[in-house]
Biotite code that builds the C-alpha atoms (Angstrom):
import biotite.structure as struc

atoms = struc.array([
    struc.Atom([46.047, 4.730, 53.685], chain_id="A", res_id=1, res_name="MET", atom_name="CA", element="C"),
    struc.Atom([45.430, 1.024, 53.648], chain_id="A", res_id=2, res_name="TRP", atom_name="CA", element="C"),
    struc.Atom([45.250, -1.126, 50.528], chain_id="A", res_id=3, res_name="SER", atom_name="CA", element="C"),
    struc.Atom([43.391, -4.437, 50.427], chain_id="A", res_id=4, res_name="CYS", atom_name="CA", element="C"),
    struc.Atom([45.823, -7.231, 49.570], chain_id="A", res_id=5, res_name="PRO", atom_name="CA", element="C"),
    struc.Atom([43.072, -9.099, 47.700], chain_id="A", res_id=6, res_name="HIS", atom_name="CA", element="C"),
    struc.Atom([41.453, -6.470, 45.467], chain_id="A", res_id=7, res_name="CYS", atom_name="CA", element="C"),
    struc.Atom([43.913, -3.552, 45.674], chain_id="A", res_id=8, res_name="GLY", atom_name="CA", element="C"),
    struc.Atom([41.192, -1.105, 46.805], chain_id="A", res_id=9, res_name="GLU", atom_name="CA", element="C"),
    struc.Atom([42.638, 1.708, 48.937], chain_id="A", res_id=10, res_name="SER", atom_name="CA", element="C"),
    struc.Atom([41.052, 3.020, 52.095], chain_id="A", res_id=11, res_name="TYR", atom_name="CA", element="C"),
    struc.Atom([41.786, 5.683, 54.683], chain_id="A", res_id=12, res_name="PHE", atom_name="CA", element="C"),
    struc.Atom([41.819, 4.570, 58.303], chain_id="A", res_id=13, res_name="THR", atom_name="CA", element="C"),
    struc.Atom([39.116, 5.889, 60.632], chain_id="A", res_id=14, res_name="ALA", atom_name="CA", element="C"),
    struc.Atom([41.742, 7.993, 62.402], chain_id="A", res_id=15, res_name="GLN", atom_name="CA", element="C"),
    struc.Atom([42.807, 9.579, 59.099], chain_id="A", res_id=16, res_name="THR", atom_name="CA", element="C"),
    struc.Atom([39.184, 10.264, 58.122], chain_id="A", res_id=17, res_name="MET", atom_name="CA", element="C"),
    struc.Atom([38.539, 11.956, 61.477], chain_id="A", res_id=18, res_name="HIS", atom_name="CA", element="C"),
    struc.Atom([41.632, 14.141, 61.005], chain_id="A", res_id=19, res_name="GLU", atom_name="CA", element="C"),
    struc.Atom([40.585, 15.088, 57.455], chain_id="A", res_id=20, res_name="LEU", atom_name="CA", element="C"),
    struc.Atom([37.125, 16.057, 58.735], chain_id="A", res_id=21, res_name="GLU", atom_name="CA", element="C"),
    struc.Atom([38.721, 18.120, 61.533], chain_id="A", res_id=22, res_name="ARG", atom_name="CA", element="C"),
    struc.Atom([40.939, 19.947, 59.024], chain_id="A", res_id=23, res_name="ILE", atom_name="CA", element="C"),
    struc.Atom([37.959, 20.538, 56.720], chain_id="A", res_id=24, res_name="LYS", atom_name="CA", element="C"),
    struc.Atom([35.925, 21.974, 59.601], chain_id="A", res_id=25, res_name="THR", atom_name="CA", element="C"),
    struc.Atom([38.738, 24.278, 60.758], chain_id="A", res_id=26, res_name="LEU", atom_name="CA", element="C"),
    struc.Atom([40.090, 25.285, 57.331], chain_id="A", res_id=27, res_name="ARG", atom_name="CA", element="C"),
    struc.Atom([38.582, 28.772, 57.357], chain_id="A", res_id=28, res_name="LYS", atom_name="CA", element="C"),
    struc.Atom([39.933, 29.567, 60.815], chain_id="A", res_id=29, res_name="SER", atom_name="CA", element="C"),
    struc.Atom([43.502, 28.527, 59.975], chain_id="A", res_id=30, res_name="VAL", atom_name="CA", element="C"),
    struc.Atom([43.690, 29.661, 56.337], chain_id="A", res_id=31, res_name="ALA", atom_name="CA", element="C"),
    struc.Atom([45.631, 32.799, 55.475], chain_id="A", res_id=32, res_name="VAL", atom_name="CA", element="C"),
    struc.Atom([44.662, 34.747, 52.364], chain_id="A", res_id=33, res_name="ARG", atom_name="CA", element="C"),
    struc.Atom([47.653, 35.902, 50.328], chain_id="A", res_id=34, res_name="LYS", atom_name="CA", element="C"),
    struc.Atom([47.851, 38.048, 47.213], chain_id="A", res_id=35, res_name="SER", atom_name="CA", element="C"),
    struc.Atom([49.721, 36.544, 44.288], chain_id="A", res_id=36, res_name="VAL", atom_name="CA", element="C"),
    struc.Atom([51.142, 38.448, 41.344], chain_id="A", res_id=37, res_name="SER", atom_name="CA", element="C"),
    struc.Atom([49.998, 37.163, 37.981], chain_id="A", res_id=38, res_name="VAL", atom_name="CA", element="C"),
    struc.Atom([51.898, 37.821, 34.762], chain_id="A", res_id=39, res_name="ALA", atom_name="CA", element="C"),
    struc.Atom([49.939, 38.647, 31.633], chain_id="A", res_id=40, res_name="GLU", atom_name="CA", element="C"),
    struc.Atom([51.237, 37.664, 28.219], chain_id="A", res_id=41, res_name="TYR", atom_name="CA", element="C"),
    struc.Atom([50.115, 38.822, 24.821], chain_id="A", res_id=42, res_name="GLN", atom_name="CA", element="C"),
    struc.Atom([49.769, 36.362, 22.012], chain_id="A", res_id=43, res_name="ARG", atom_name="CA", element="C"),
    struc.Atom([52.356, 36.827, 19.267], chain_id="A", res_id=44, res_name="ALA", atom_name="CA", element="C"),
    struc.Atom([51.059, 38.016, 15.882], chain_id="A", res_id=45, res_name="ALA", atom_name="CA", element="C"),
    struc.Atom([50.083, 35.074, 13.698], chain_id="A", res_id=46, res_name="GLY", atom_name="CA", element="C"),
    struc.Atom([49.939, 32.646, 16.626], chain_id="A", res_id=47, res_name="ALA", atom_name="CA", element="C"),
])
């Protein structure tokens, strides 16, 4: 990321933007679905 020394605005470089687009395009082919256990809690009486 690059930040402008005059206004402080931040920018990604073209190379970084291309890599982000590549990752976005390929995300479904490299993603792995995993099951995650979820705890359930009951609300205490009077809460």
